[in-house]
Phi, psi and omega in degrees: 000164183221150178281118179256346180198147177224112183209173177297139178292129177290331186271326187230111196293337175266007185242175181232168172236122171259134189248119171266151182232145176292140179294324180240032179208183182257351184287151176235142178240098178280137182229132180269132181225163178289167183293323180293322180287332172296313179303314184297322174295312182300315178301317184287326184283332180268009180052041175273152182238098178301157180297329179234144177301140176275165186310319177290326177291317178298319185292319182298315182299318178299313181297323183283329176296321187262022180052038179258122174249128178284113194270320183190164169243143183233121172274103201254357179201154173220115177229123180057035177090356186255125177275146177236150180214161180231147166264126179262106186246163172224132177226116185051049180081353180257134179276143177227134178251132186235120173297141188208152163290145182299315177305313174300319185293320180298316175300325179291311185306320182290316181290328181268357185047050186248161181292153177244125178239155165215173178264158184302320183300325183284323181288325177298321195276318189240354188280160175228159177235124179279130185307313182293330179285325180292323182290322177294325177256040182296339182282346179285130179278084177227145174282134184249123180272116180276135179261132180298131177258125176270342186275087172273328176265164175303141181303333179292344179280344184272154169288165176295331176291313174298318183293323178287331179287321181291324175297321175297320179299312183290330177289325175297327174275003183057039176261083183298322184300308179297316174307322181288325177296314187291317179303322176294323179288319177292323176290326180290322175293318175303324181287325179281342177283338185292000000 
């Protein structure tokens, strides 16, 4: 998998969502992370060099000092909505697994430029398919879970209460694209009320 997006979380205002995408597929795996971890990932993705090393940079330096190479990260479990991950390292030919929060594992993967893997059962449970990507990849033989759409009329036709209820439903279904559209409609109305 690869990191395809990093943005504010629609569901939790002080958190962010990192979105992983299949390299040869159309499924996406959104994971809610904290602000600090989002910053750590963004700094590494943008190849910024802070004046002093961040915690993940310090950990990378420590691993390299002791000749430990991060080979890959594996998002290996999903329990009660919480993702679990492992750092798969190698030192002098010996493989070492280190338990990690998924957000920290992703921050390390970006720094080491190593692959990110997960299991099919995790993608089945928490993965989403964006419609335009599914249409573009129609020749790919993947099962697509269709989410029922209640929005047959334009979002502007709904009341604020109805929009908030629909927003809650699409967030529960992890339909972040539709949630973003509803959020934009709510923000537009709030701006016009001022």
